[in-house]
PyMOL Python script that loads the backbone (N, CA, C, O; Angstrom):
from pymol import cmd

cmd.read_pdbstr("""\
ATOM      1  N   MET A   1     169.583 122.460 237.535  1.00  0.00           N
ATOM      2  CA  MET A   1     169.504 123.291 238.709  1.00  0.00           C
ATOM      3  C   MET A   1     170.441 122.727 239.774  1.00  0.00           C
ATOM      4  O   MET A   1     170.715 121.528 239.825  1.00  0.00           O
ATOM      5  N   ARG A   2     170.908 123.612 240.599  1.00  0.00           N
ATOM      6  CA  ARG A   2     171.878 123.242 241.626  1.00  0.00           C
ATOM      7  C   ARG A   2     171.409 123.791 242.977  1.00  0.00           C
ATOM      8  O   ARG A   2     171.059 124.967 243.083  1.00  0.00           O
ATOM      9  N   LEU A   3     171.403 122.944 244.001  1.00  0.00           N
ATOM     10  CA  LEU A   3     171.023 123.340 245.348  1.00  0.00           C
ATOM     11  C   LEU A   3     172.266 123.406 246.214  1.00  0.00           C
ATOM     12  O   LEU A   3     172.987 122.420 246.364  1.00  0.00           O
ATOM     13  N   THR A   4     172.512 124.584 246.783  1.00  0.00           N
ATOM     14  CA  THR A   4     173.649 124.784 247.676  1.00  0.00           C
ATOM     15  C   THR A   4     173.118 125.260 249.019  1.00  0.00           C
ATOM     16  O   THR A   4     172.258 126.140 249.079  1.00  0.00           O
ATOM     17  N   ILE A   5     173.633 124.676 250.093  1.00  0.00           N
ATOM     18  CA  ILE A   5     173.283 125.117 251.432  1.00  0.00           C
ATOM     19  C   ILE A   5     174.559 125.562 252.118  1.00  0.00           C
ATOM     20  O   ILE A   5     175.481 124.771 252.319  1.00  0.00           O
ATOM     21  N   LEU A   6     174.602 126.843 252.476  1.00  0.00           N
ATOM     22  CA  LEU A   6     175.744 127.411 253.186  1.00  0.00           C
ATOM     23  C   LEU A   6     175.428 127.409 254.681  1.00  0.00           C
ATOM     24  O   LEU A   6     174.379 127.899 255.099  1.00  0.00           O
ATOM     25  N   TYR A   7     176.334 126.860 255.479  1.00  0.00           N
ATOM     26  CA  TYR A   7     176.095 126.784 256.919  1.00  0.00           C
ATOM     27  C   TYR A   7     177.422 126.610 257.649  1.00  0.00           C
ATOM     28  O   TYR A   7     178.475 126.442 257.034  1.00  0.00           O
ATOM     29  N   ARG A   8     177.344 126.653 258.970  1.00  0.00           N
ATOM     30  CA  ARG A   8     178.514 126.366 259.796  1.00  0.00           C
ATOM     31  C   ARG A   8     178.339 124.979 260.394  1.00  0.00           C
ATOM     32  O   ARG A   8     177.320 124.692 261.021  1.00  0.00           O
ATOM     33  N   GLU A   9     179.331 124.121 260.199  1.00  0.00           N
ATOM     34  CA  GLU A   9     179.241 122.741 260.669  1.00  0.00           C
ATOM     35  C   GLU A   9     179.043 122.647 262.175  1.00  0.00           C
ATOM     36  O   GLU A   9     178.232 121.849 262.646  1.00  0.00           O
ATOM     37  N   LYS A  10     179.764 123.440 262.922  1.00  0.00           N
ATOM     38  CA  LYS A  10     179.698 123.365 264.385  1.00  0.00           C
ATOM     39  C   LYS A  10     178.925 124.564 264.910  1.00  0.00           C
ATOM     40  O   LYS A  10     179.492 125.507 265.461  1.00  0.00           O
ATOM     41  N   SER A  11     177.604 124.498 264.720  1.00  0.00           N
ATOM     42  CA  SER A  11     176.762 125.610 265.148  1.00  0.00           C
ATOM     43  C   SER A  11     175.419 125.077 265.605  1.00  0.00           C
ATOM     44  O   SER A  11     175.130 123.886 265.489  1.00  0.00           O
ATOM     45  N   GLU A  12     174.606 125.978 266.125  1.00  0.00           N
ATOM     46  CA  GLU A  12     173.288 125.591 266.597  1.00  0.00           C
ATOM     47  C   GLU A  12     172.334 125.242 265.446  1.00  0.00           C
ATOM     48  O   GLU A  12     171.335 124.560 265.675  1.00  0.00           O
ATOM     49  N   HIS A  13     172.611 125.685 264.237  1.00  0.00           N
ATOM     50  CA  HIS A  13     171.724 125.380 263.119  1.00  0.00           C
ATOM     51  C   HIS A  13     172.172 124.154 262.301  1.00  0.00           C
ATOM     52  O   HIS A  13     171.473 123.759 261.368  1.00  0.00           O
ATOM     53  N   ALA A  14     173.296 123.562 262.626  1.00  0.00           N
ATOM     54  CA  ALA A  14     173.825 122.434 261.851  1.00  0.00           C
ATOM     55  C   ALA A  14     172.859 121.256 261.846  1.00  0.00           C
ATOM     56  O   ALA A  14     172.688 120.609 260.813  1.00  0.00           O
ATOM     57  N   ARG A  15     172.230 120.967 262.971  1.00  0.00           N
ATOM     58  CA  ARG A  15     171.306 119.829 263.044  1.00  0.00           C
ATOM     59  C   ARG A  15     170.100 120.039 262.121  1.00  0.00           C
ATOM     60  O   ARG A  15     169.650 119.101 261.463  1.00  0.00           O
ATOM     61  N   GLU A  16     169.582 121.258 262.074  1.00  0.00           N
ATOM     62  CA  GLU A  16     168.443 121.534 261.200  1.00  0.00           C
ATOM     63  C   GLU A  16     168.822 121.365 259.729  1.00  0.00           C
ATOM     64  O   GLU A  16     168.024 120.875 258.930  1.00  0.00           O
ATOM     65  N   VAL A  17     170.035 121.767 259.378  1.00  0.00           N
ATOM     66  CA  VAL A  17     170.510 121.592 258.000  1.00  0.00           C
ATOM     67  C   VAL A  17     170.617 120.107 257.675  1.00  0.00           C
ATOM     68  O   VAL A  17     170.180 119.673 256.609  1.00  0.00           O
ATOM     69  N   GLU A  18     171.192 119.330 258.580  1.00  0.00           N
ATOM     70  CA  GLU A  18     171.329 117.895 258.352  1.00  0.00           C
ATOM     71  C   GLU A  18     169.964 117.223 258.215  1.00  0.00           C
ATOM     72  O   GLU A  18     169.796 116.329 257.386  1.00  0.00           O
ATOM     73  N   THR A  19     168.992 117.645 259.019  1.00  0.00           N
ATOM     74  CA  THR A  19     167.641 117.104 258.935  1.00  0.00           C
ATOM     75  C   THR A  19     167.012 117.464 257.595  1.00  0.00           C
ATOM     76  O   THR A  19     166.362 116.622 256.975  1.00  0.00           O
ATOM     77  N   PHE A  20     167.194 118.699 257.140  1.00  0.00           N
ATOM     78  CA  PHE A  20     166.669 119.144 255.848  1.00  0.00           C
ATOM     79  C   PHE A  20     167.252 118.301 254.724  1.00  0.00           C
ATOM     80  O   PHE A  20     166.514 117.836 253.856  1.00  0.00           O
ATOM     81  N   VAL A  21     168.551 118.100 254.727  1.00  0.00           N
ATOM     82  CA  VAL A  21     169.217 117.314 253.679  1.00  0.00           C
ATOM     83  C   VAL A  21     168.720 115.871 253.701  1.00  0.00           C
ATOM     84  O   VAL A  21     168.515 115.272 252.645  1.00  0.00           O
ATOM     85  N   GLU A  22     168.524 115.311 254.884  1.00  0.00           N
ATOM     86  CA  GLU A  22     168.014 113.942 254.993  1.00  0.00           C
ATOM     87  C   GLU A  22     166.589 113.848 254.449  1.00  0.00           C
ATOM     88  O   GLU A  22     166.252 112.875 253.775  1.00  0.00           O
ATOM     89  N   MET A  23     165.750 114.842 254.731  1.00  0.00           N
ATOM     90  CA  MET A  23     164.384 114.855 254.201  1.00  0.00           C
ATOM     91  C   MET A  23     164.404 114.963 252.666  1.00  0.00           C
ATOM     92  O   MET A  23     163.617 114.304 251.988  1.00  0.00           O
ATOM     93  N   MET A  24     165.299 115.789 252.128  1.00  0.00           N
ATOM     94  CA  MET A  24     165.437 115.888 250.668  1.00  0.00           C
ATOM     95  C   MET A  24     165.827 114.524 250.089  1.00  0.00           C
ATOM     96  O   MET A  24     165.268 114.085 249.084  1.00  0.00           O
ATOM     97  N   ARG A  25     166.778 113.869 250.727  1.00  0.00           N
ATOM     98  CA  ARG A  25     167.251 112.572 250.241  1.00  0.00           C
ATOM     99  C   ARG A  25     166.136 111.535 250.257  1.00  0.00           C
ATOM    100  O   ARG A  25     166.021 110.739 249.325  1.00  0.00           O
ATOM    101  N   ARG A  26     165.315 111.536 251.302  1.00  0.00           N
ATOM    102  CA  ARG A  26     164.246 110.543 251.415  1.00  0.00           C
ATOM    103  C   ARG A  26     163.095 110.803 250.441  1.00  0.00           C
ATOM    104  O   ARG A  26     162.606 109.875 249.797  1.00  0.00           O
ATOM    105  N   HIS A  27     162.667 112.049 250.331  1.00  0.00           N
ATOM    106  CA  HIS A  27     161.492 112.368 249.523  1.00  0.00           C
ATOM    107  C   HIS A  27     161.821 112.635 248.049  1.00  0.00           C
ATOM    108  O   HIS A  27     160.984 112.411 247.174  1.00  0.00           O
ATOM    109  N   TYR A  28     163.025 113.107 247.782  1.00  0.00           N
ATOM    110  CA  TYR A  28     163.438 113.444 246.415  1.00  0.00           C
ATOM    111  C   TYR A  28     164.839 112.874 246.176  1.00  0.00           C
ATOM    112  O   TYR A  28     165.808 113.630 246.105  1.00  0.00           O
ATOM    113  N   PRO A  29     164.953 111.555 246.054  1.00  0.00           N
ATOM    114  CA  PRO A  29     166.284 110.939 245.951  1.00  0.00           C
ATOM    115  C   PRO A  29     167.086 111.377 244.730  1.00  0.00           C
ATOM    116  O   PRO A  29     168.310 111.241 244.720  1.00  0.00           O
ATOM    117  N   ASP A  30     166.421 111.898 243.702  1.00  0.00           N
ATOM    118  CA  ASP A  30     167.140 112.346 242.513  1.00  0.00           C
ATOM    119  C   ASP A  30     167.691 113.761 242.660  1.00  0.00           C
ATOM    120  O   ASP A  30     168.445 114.217 241.801  1.00  0.00           O
ATOM    121  N   LYS A  31     167.328 114.461 243.731  1.00  0.00           N
ATOM    122  CA  LYS A  31     167.812 115.831 243.975  1.00  0.00           C
ATOM    123  C   LYS A  31     168.937 115.791 245.004  1.00  0.00           C
ATOM    124  O   LYS A  31     168.796 115.179 246.063  1.00  0.00           O
ATOM    125  N   LYS A  32     170.032 116.432 244.694  1.00  0.00           N
ATOM    126  CA  LYS A  32     171.198 116.443 245.578  1.00  0.00           C
ATOM    127  C   LYS A  32     171.453 117.851 246.105  1.00  0.00           C
ATOM    128  O   LYS A  32     171.316 118.835 245.378  1.00  0.00           O
ATOM    129  N   ALA A  33     171.822 117.928 247.362  1.00  0.00           N
ATOM    130  CA  ALA A  33     172.172 119.212 247.976  1.00  0.00           C
ATOM    131  C   ALA A  33     173.683 119.250 248.193  1.00  0.00           C
ATOM    132  O   ALA A  33     174.277 118.288 248.679  1.00  0.00           O
ATOM    133  N   GLU A  34     174.292 120.374 247.828  1.00  0.00           N
ATOM    134  CA  GLU A  34     175.714 120.569 248.077  1.00  0.00           C
ATOM    135  C   GLU A  34     175.848 121.397 249.346  1.00  0.00           C
ATOM    136  O   GLU A  34     175.374 122.531 249.402  1.00  0.00           O
ATOM    137  N   LEU A  35     176.489 120.835 250.361  1.00  0.00           N
ATOM    138  CA  LEU A  35     176.704 121.550 251.613  1.00  0.00           C
ATOM    139  C   LEU A  35     178.045 122.255 251.555  1.00  0.00           C
ATOM    140  O   LEU A  35     179.052 121.661 251.171  1.00  0.00           O
ATOM    141  N   GLU A  36     178.056 123.526 251.938  1.00  0.00           N
ATOM    142  CA  GLU A  36     179.305 124.281 251.987  1.00  0.00           C
ATOM    143  C   GLU A  36     179.441 124.907 253.362  1.00  0.00           C
ATOM    144  O   GLU A  36     178.570 125.652 253.810  1.00  0.00           O
ATOM    145  N   ASN A  37     180.537 124.597 254.023  1.00  0.00           N
ATOM    146  CA  ASN A  37     180.835 125.175 255.324  1.00  0.00           C
ATOM    147  C   ASN A  37     181.428 126.567 255.095  1.00  0.00           C
ATOM    148  O   ASN A  37     182.437 126.708 254.404  1.00  0.00           O
ATOM    149  N   VAL A  38     180.802 127.587 255.673  1.00  0.00           N
ATOM    150  CA  VAL A  38     181.261 128.957 255.442  1.00  0.00           C
ATOM    151  C   VAL A  38     182.569 129.264 256.158  1.00  0.00           C
ATOM    152  O   VAL A  38     183.138 130.340 255.972  1.00  0.00           O
ATOM    153  N   ASP A  39     183.049 128.337 256.968  1.00  0.00           N
ATOM    154  CA  ASP A  39     184.332 128.534 257.627  1.00  0.00           C
ATOM    155  C   ASP A  39     185.498 128.059 256.764  1.00  0.00           C
ATOM    156  O   ASP A  39     186.650 128.108 257.193  1.00  0.00           O
ATOM    157  N   THR A  40     185.199 127.599 255.546  1.00  0.00           N
ATOM    158  CA  THR A  40     186.256 127.235 254.602  1.00  0.00           C
ATOM    159  C   THR A  40     186.401 128.360 253.578  1.00  0.00           C
ATOM    160  O   THR A  40     185.532 129.224 253.463  1.00  0.00           O
ATOM    161  N   ARG A  41     187.487 128.338 252.852  1.00  0.00           N
ATOM    162  CA  ARG A  41     187.725 129.364 251.828  1.00  0.00           C
ATOM    163  C   ARG A  41     186.639 129.343 250.756  1.00  0.00           C
ATOM    164  O   ARG A  41     186.134 130.394 250.362  1.00  0.00           O
ATOM    165  N   GLU A  42     186.278 128.144 250.282  1.00  0.00           N
ATOM    166  CA  GLU A  42     185.265 128.019 249.243  1.00  0.00           C
ATOM    167  C   GLU A  42     183.892 128.470 249.746  1.00  0.00           C
ATOM    168  O   GLU A  42     183.159 129.155 249.032  1.00  0.00           O
ATOM    169  N   GLY A  43     183.553 128.088 250.969  1.00  0.00           N
ATOM    170  CA  GLY A  43     182.273 128.474 251.542  1.00  0.00           C
ATOM    171  C   GLY A  43     182.168 129.979 251.755  1.00  0.00           C
ATOM    172  O   GLY A  43     181.121 130.576 251.503  1.00  0.00           O
ATOM    173  N   ALA A  44     183.248 130.585 252.218  1.00  0.00           N
ATOM    174  CA  ALA A  44     183.259 132.039 252.412  1.00  0.00           C
ATOM    175  C   ALA A  44     183.130 132.763 251.074  1.00  0.00           C
ATOM    176  O   ALA A  44     182.459 133.791 250.984  1.00  0.00           O
ATOM    177  N   ALA A  45     183.770 132.230 250.039  1.00  0.00           N
ATOM    178  CA  ALA A  45     183.667 132.835 248.707  1.00  0.00           C
ATOM    179  C   ALA A  45     182.235 132.742 248.178  1.00  0.00           C
ATOM    180  O   ALA A  45     181.729 133.698 247.590  1.00  0.00           O
ATOM    181  N   SER A  46     181.584 131.601 248.383  1.00  0.00           N
ATOM    182  CA  SER A  46     180.188 131.448 247.956  1.00  0.00           C
ATOM    183  C   SER A  46     179.274 132.396 248.713  1.00  0.00           C
ATOM    184  O   SER A  46     178.385 133.006 248.119  1.00  0.00           O
ATOM    185  N   ALA A  47     179.482 132.526 250.012  1.00  0.00           N
ATOM    186  CA  ALA A  47     178.663 133.437 250.821  1.00  0.00           C
ATOM    187  C   ALA A  47     178.824 134.866 250.329  1.00  0.00           C
ATOM    188  O   ALA A  47     177.847 135.613 250.269  1.00  0.00           O
ATOM    189  N   SER A  48     180.027 135.249 249.981  1.00  0.00           N
ATOM    190  CA  SER A  48     180.276 136.590 249.459  1.00  0.00           C
ATOM    191  C   SER A  48     179.632 136.774 248.087  1.00  0.00           C
ATOM    192  O   SER A  48     179.029 137.811 247.811  1.00  0.00           O
ATOM    193  N   LEU A  49     179.763 135.771 247.239  1.00  0.00           N
ATOM    194  CA  LEU A  49     179.193 135.828 245.891  1.00  0.00           C
ATOM    195  C   LEU A  49     177.681 136.038 245.918  1.00  0.00           C
ATOM    196  O   LEU A  49     177.144 136.822 245.136  1.00  0.00           O
ATOM    197  N   TYR A  50     176.994 135.332 246.824  1.00  0.00           N
ATOM    198  CA  TYR A  50     175.537 135.401 246.894  1.00  0.00           C
ATOM    199  C   TYR A  50     175.026 136.431 247.895  1.00  0.00           C
ATOM    200  O   TYR A  50     173.815 136.571 248.061  1.00  0.00           O
ATOM    201  N   GLY A  51     175.918 137.150 248.563  1.00  0.00           N
ATOM    202  CA  GLY A  51     175.512 138.194 249.492  1.00  0.00           C
ATOM    203  C   GLY A  51     174.813 137.666 250.730  1.00  0.00           C
ATOM    204  O   GLY A  51     173.895 138.302 251.248  1.00  0.00           O
ATOM    205  N   VAL A  52     175.240 136.514 251.204  1.00  0.00           N
ATOM    206  CA  VAL A  52     174.597 135.877 252.357  1.00  0.00           C
ATOM    207  C   VAL A  52     174.973 136.613 253.643  1.00  0.00           C
ATOM    208  O   VAL A  52     176.143 136.890 253.907  1.00  0.00           O
ATOM    209  N   MET A  53     173.935 136.923 254.439  1.00  0.00           N
ATOM    210  CA  MET A  53     174.140 137.621 255.711  1.00  0.00           C
ATOM    211  C   MET A  53     173.786 136.750 256.912  1.00  0.00           C
ATOM    212  O   MET A  53     174.270 137.010 258.013  1.00  0.00           O
ATOM    213  N   GLN A  54     172.954 135.723 256.732  1.00  0.00           N
ATOM    214  CA  GLN A  54     172.541 134.825 257.804  1.00  0.00           C
ATOM    215  C   GLN A  54     172.720 133.386 257.360  1.00  0.00           C
ATOM    216  O   GLN A  54     172.649 133.064 256.174  1.00  0.00           O
ATOM    217  N   TYR A  55     172.953 132.530 258.346  1.00  0.00           N
ATOM    218  CA  TYR A  55     173.099 131.103 258.062  1.00  0.00           C
ATOM    219  C   TYR A  55     172.043 130.343 258.828  1.00  0.00           C
ATOM    220  O   TYR A  55     171.644 130.758 259.916  1.00  0.00           O
ATOM    221  N   PRO A  56     171.586 129.240 258.278  1.00  0.00           N
ATOM    222  CA  PRO A  56     171.930 128.656 256.993  1.00  0.00           C
ATOM    223  C   PRO A  56     171.297 129.425 255.840  1.00  0.00           C
ATOM    224  O   PRO A  56     170.304 130.130 256.022  1.00  0.00           O
ATOM    225  N   ALA A  57     171.870 129.285 254.675  1.00  0.00           N
ATOM    226  CA  ALA A  57     171.337 129.908 253.466  1.00  0.00           C
ATOM    227  C   ALA A  57     171.102 128.812 252.435  1.00  0.00           C
ATOM    228  O   ALA A  57     171.996 128.019 252.141  1.00  0.00           O
ATOM    229  N   VAL A  58     169.889 128.776 251.891  1.00  0.00           N
ATOM    230  CA  VAL A  58     169.521 127.793 250.876  1.00  0.00           C
ATOM    231  C   VAL A  58     169.435 128.542 249.544  1.00  0.00           C
ATOM    232  O   VAL A  58     168.662 129.490 249.402  1.00  0.00           O
ATOM    233  N   ILE A  59     170.234 128.105 248.576  1.00  0.00           N
ATOM    234  CA  ILE A  59     170.319 128.799 247.294  1.00  0.00           C
ATOM    235  C   ILE A  59     170.156 127.791 246.166  1.00  0.00           C
ATOM    236  O   ILE A  59     170.860 126.783 246.107  1.00  0.00           O
ATOM    237  N   VAL A  60     169.210 128.083 245.267  1.00  0.00           N
ATOM    238  CA  VAL A  60     169.027 127.265 244.060  1.00  0.00           C
ATOM    239  C   VAL A  60     169.446 128.124 242.878  1.00  0.00           C
ATOM    240  O   VAL A  60     168.940 129.229 242.684  1.00  0.00           O
ATOM    241  N   THR A  61     170.381 127.597 242.088  1.00  0.00           N
ATOM    242  CA  THR A  61     170.862 128.317 240.912  1.00  0.00           C
ATOM    243  C   THR A  61     170.718 127.437 239.677  1.00  0.00           C
ATOM    244  O   THR A  61     170.661 126.210 239.759  1.00  0.00           O
ATOM    245  N   THR A  62     170.662 128.107 238.533  1.00  0.00           N
ATOM    246  CA  THR A  62     170.714 127.375 237.274  1.00  0.00           C
ATOM    247  C   THR A  62     172.173 126.997 237.040  1.00  0.00           C
ATOM    248  O   THR A  62     173.064 127.474 237.743  1.00  0.00           O
ATOM    249  N   PHE A  63     172.411 126.151 236.066  1.00  0.00           N
ATOM    250  CA  PHE A  63     173.786 125.723 235.812  1.00  0.00           C
ATOM    251  C   PHE A  63     174.651 126.846 235.253  1.00  0.00           C
ATOM    252  O   PHE A  63     175.879 126.769 235.290  1.00  0.00           O
ATOM    253  N   ASP A  64     173.997 127.903 234.728  1.00  0.00           N
ATOM    254  CA  ASP A  64     174.788 129.045 234.267  1.00  0.00           C
ATOM    255  C   ASP A  64     174.943 130.117 235.347  1.00  0.00           C
ATOM    256  O   ASP A  64     175.494 131.185 235.079  1.00  0.00           O
ATOM    257  N   GLY A  65     174.460 129.841 236.572  1.00  0.00           N
ATOM    258  CA  GLY A  65     174.731 130.720 237.704  1.00  0.00           C
ATOM    259  C   GLY A  65     173.626 131.666 238.125  1.00  0.00           C
ATOM    260  O   GLY A  65     173.805 132.408 239.091  1.00  0.00           O
ATOM    261  N   ARG A  66     172.482 131.673 237.435  1.00  0.00           N
ATOM    262  CA  ARG A  66     171.391 132.568 237.830  1.00  0.00           C
ATOM    263  C   ARG A  66     170.706 132.043 239.077  1.00  0.00           C
ATOM    264  O   ARG A  66     170.393 130.855 239.162  1.00  0.00           O
ATOM    265  N   VAL A  67     170.468 132.924 240.055  1.00  0.00           N
ATOM    266  CA  VAL A  67     169.816 132.539 241.302  1.00  0.00           C
ATOM    267  C   VAL A  67     168.313 132.456 241.067  1.00  0.00           C
ATOM    268  O   VAL A  67     167.689 133.421 240.625  1.00  0.00           O
ATOM    269  N   MET A  68     167.738 131.295 241.367  1.00  0.00           N
ATOM    270  CA  MET A  68     166.299 131.076 241.204  1.00  0.00           C
ATOM    271  C   MET A  68     165.578 131.120 242.544  1.00  0.00           C
ATOM    272  O   MET A  68     164.392 131.449 242.595  1.00  0.00           O
ATOM    273  N   PHE A  69     166.273 130.793 243.630  1.00  0.00           N
ATOM    274  CA  PHE A  69     165.680 130.762 244.964  1.00  0.00           C
ATOM    275  C   PHE A  69     166.797 131.059 245.956  1.00  0.00           C
ATOM    276  O   PHE A  69     167.909 130.546 245.829  1.00  0.00           O
ATOM    277  N   HIS A  70     166.486 131.895 246.947  1.00  0.00           N
ATOM    278  CA  HIS A  70     167.490 132.275 247.954  1.00  0.00           C
ATOM    279  C   HIS A  70     166.734 132.552 249.244  1.00  0.00           C
ATOM    280  O   HIS A  70     165.880 133.437 249.295  1.00  0.00           O
ATOM    281  N   GLU A  71     167.049 131.793 250.281  1.00  0.00           N
ATOM    282  CA  GLU A  71     166.423 132.011 251.579  1.00  0.00           C
ATOM    283  C   GLU A  71     167.474 131.831 252.663  1.00  0.00           C
ATOM    284  O   GLU A  71     168.272 130.895 252.625  1.00  0.00           O
ATOM    285  N   GLU A  72     167.462 132.741 253.630  1.00  0.00           N
ATOM    286  CA  GLU A  72     168.471 132.726 254.688  1.00  0.00           C
ATOM    287  C   GLU A  72     167.837 132.608 256.064  1.00  0.00           C
ATOM    288  O   GLU A  72     166.695 133.013 256.282  1.00  0.00           O
ATOM    289  N   GLY A  73     168.605 132.043 256.985  1.00  0.00           N
ATOM    290  CA  GLY A  73     168.198 131.969 258.381  1.00  0.00           C
ATOM    291  C   GLY A  73     167.221 130.842 258.653  1.00  0.00           C
ATOM    292  O   GLY A  73     166.807 130.104 257.758  1.00  0.00           O
ATOM    293  N   LEU A  74     166.868 130.742 259.934  1.00  0.00           N
ATOM    294  CA  LEU A  74     165.905 129.741 260.369  1.00  0.00           C
ATOM    295  C   LEU A  74     164.536 130.375 260.462  1.00  0.00           C
ATOM    296  O   LEU A  74     164.445 131.581 260.692  1.00  0.00           O
ATOM    297  N   PRO A  75     163.485 129.631 260.297  1.00  0.00           N
ATOM    298  CA  PRO A  75     163.440 128.198 260.016  1.00  0.00           C
ATOM    299  C   PRO A  75     163.832 127.902 258.575  1.00  0.00           C
ATOM    300  O   PRO A  75     163.775 128.764 257.698  1.00  0.00           O
ATOM    301  N   MET A  76     164.229 126.654 258.363  1.00  0.00           N
ATOM    302  CA  MET A  76     164.584 126.215 257.017  1.00  0.00           C
ATOM    303  C   MET A  76     163.331 126.251 256.148  1.00  0.00           C
ATOM    304  O   MET A  76     162.224 126.103 256.664  1.00  0.00           O
ATOM    305  N   PRO A  77     163.483 126.444 254.848  1.00  0.00           N
ATOM    306  CA  PRO A  77     162.308 126.414 253.961  1.00  0.00           C
ATOM    307  C   PRO A  77     161.713 125.007 253.916  1.00  0.00           C
ATOM    308  O   PRO A  77     162.334 124.039 254.355  1.00  0.00           O
ATOM    309  N   ILE A  78     160.524 124.918 253.391  1.00  0.00           N
ATOM    310  CA  ILE A  78     159.848 123.629 253.250  1.00  0.00           C
ATOM    311  C   ILE A  78     160.548 122.837 252.144  1.00  0.00           C
ATOM    312  O   ILE A  78     160.850 123.368 251.076  1.00  0.00           O
ATOM    313  N   VAL A  79     160.796 121.570 252.421  1.00  0.00           N
ATOM    314  CA  VAL A  79     161.518 120.705 251.482  1.00  0.00           C
ATOM    315  C   VAL A  79     160.841 120.692 250.117  1.00  0.00           C
ATOM    316  O   VAL A  79     161.518 120.786 249.093  1.00  0.00           O
ATOM    317  N   GLY A  80     159.522 120.576 250.087  1.00  0.00           N
ATOM    318  CA  GLY A  80     158.789 120.538 248.822  1.00  0.00           C
ATOM    319  C   GLY A  80     158.925 121.819 248.025  1.00  0.00           C
ATOM    320  O   GLY A  80     158.955 121.792 246.794  1.00  0.00           O
ATOM    321  N   GLN A  81     159.006 122.944 248.724  1.00  0.00           N
ATOM    322  CA  GLN A  81     159.177 124.242 248.054  1.00  0.00           C
ATOM    323  C   GLN A  81     160.518 124.293 247.328  1.00  0.00           C
ATOM    324  O   GLN A  81     160.595 124.741 246.184  1.00  0.00           O
ATOM    325  N   VAL A  82     161.553 123.842 247.987  1.00  0.00           N
ATOM    326  CA  VAL A  82     162.888 123.841 247.381  1.00  0.00           C
ATOM    327  C   VAL A  82     162.942 122.829 246.235  1.00  0.00           C
ATOM    328  O   VAL A  82     163.503 123.118 245.178  1.00  0.00           O
ATOM    329  N   ALA A  83     162.364 121.651 246.439  1.00  0.00           N
ATOM    330  CA  ALA A  83     162.357 120.634 245.385  1.00  0.00           C
ATOM    331  C   ALA A  83     161.598 121.140 244.158  1.00  0.00           C
ATOM    332  O   ALA A  83     161.979 120.841 243.026  1.00  0.00           O
ATOM    333  N   GLY A  84     160.535 121.898 244.376  1.00  0.00           N
ATOM    334  CA  GLY A  84     159.793 122.483 243.264  1.00  0.00           C
ATOM    335  C   GLY A  84     160.639 123.452 242.465  1.00  0.00           C
ATOM    336  O   GLY A  84     160.531 123.512 241.240  1.00  0.00           O
ATOM    337  N   GLN A  85     161.478 124.210 243.149  1.00  0.00           N
ATOM    338  CA  GLN A  85     162.380 125.125 242.453  1.00  0.00           C
ATOM    339  C   GLN A  85     163.414 124.355 241.633  1.00  0.00           C
ATOM    340  O   GLN A  85     163.825 124.798 240.560  1.00  0.00           O
ATOM    341  N   LEU A  86     163.829 123.201 242.150  1.00  0.00           N
ATOM    342  CA  LEU A  86     164.806 122.378 241.425  1.00  0.00           C
ATOM    343  C   LEU A  86     164.191 121.768 240.171  1.00  0.00           C
ATOM    344  O   LEU A  86     164.905 121.503 239.204  1.00  0.00           O
ATOM    345  N   GLN A  87     162.889 121.543 240.173  1.00  0.00           N
ATOM    346  CA  GLN A  87     162.223 120.929 239.034  1.00  0.00           C
ATOM    347  C   GLN A  87     161.765 121.932 237.995  1.00  0.00           C
ATOM    348  O   GLN A  87     161.560 121.581 236.833  1.00  0.00           O
ATOM    349  N   SER A  88     161.603 123.191 238.413  1.00  0.00           N
ATOM    350  CA  SER A  88     161.112 124.186 237.459  1.00  0.00           C
ATOM    351  C   SER A  88     162.178 124.509 236.420  1.00  0.00           C
ATOM    352  O   SER A  88     163.376 124.492 236.702  1.00  0.00           O
ATOM    353  N   THR A  89     161.724 124.794 235.251  1.00  0.00           N
ATOM    354  CA  THR A  89     162.613 125.145 234.148  1.00  0.00           C
ATOM    355  C   THR A  89     162.627 126.657 233.997  1.00  0.00           C
ATOM    356  O   THR A  89     161.562 127.263 233.877  1.00  0.00           O
ATOM    357  N   PRO A  90     163.803 127.292 233.999  1.00  0.00           N
ATOM    358  CA  PRO A  90     163.831 128.749 233.836  1.00  0.00           C
ATOM    359  C   PRO A  90     163.323 129.171 232.467  1.00  0.00           C
ATOM    360  O   PRO A  90     163.529 128.485 231.466  1.00  0.00           O
ATOM    361  N   VAL A  91     162.663 130.302 232.449  1.00  0.00           N
ATOM    362  CA  VAL A  91     162.134 130.857 231.207  1.00  0.00           C
ATOM    363  C   VAL A  91     163.253 131.589 230.474  1.00  0.00           C
ATOM    364  O   VAL A  91     163.972 132.385 231.079  1.00  0.00           O
ATOM    365  N   ALA A  92     163.405 131.332 229.196  1.00  0.00           N
ATOM    366  CA  ALA A  92     164.430 131.997 228.405  1.00  0.00           C
ATOM    367  C   ALA A  92     164.040 133.461 228.216  1.00  0.00           C
ATOM    368  O   ALA A  92     162.890 133.777 227.910  1.00  0.00           O
ATOM    369  N   VAL A  93     165.013 134.341 228.402  1.00  0.00           N
ATOM    370  CA  VAL A  93     164.751 135.784 228.271  1.00  0.00           C
ATOM    371  C   VAL A  93     165.446 136.325 227.048  1.00  0.00           C
ATOM    372  O   VAL A  93     165.351 137.518 226.760  1.00  0.00           O
TER     373      VAL A  93
END
""", "prot")
cmd.dss("prot")
cmd.show_as("cartoon", "prot")
cmd.util.cbc("prot")
cmd.orient("prot")
């Protein structure tokens, strides 16, 4: 599973994103979050791919690209909720 957080580095929500990532690091050191700034080409492409309309956006995908969790805007989701999505195994269809 892959955790991606789309946000703007220089914005009012940047501090909340940084706090969320720090909480993930402290409580779930084996789980890594990939931060993508939507003001970059790669970040804008990801936002378009996932249909993101509000920032920050927390997206958990499988390694083959299926979206398992998607939440946008503030407040940030609960760290344990996101970590649970990272630990769950997708059901084969």
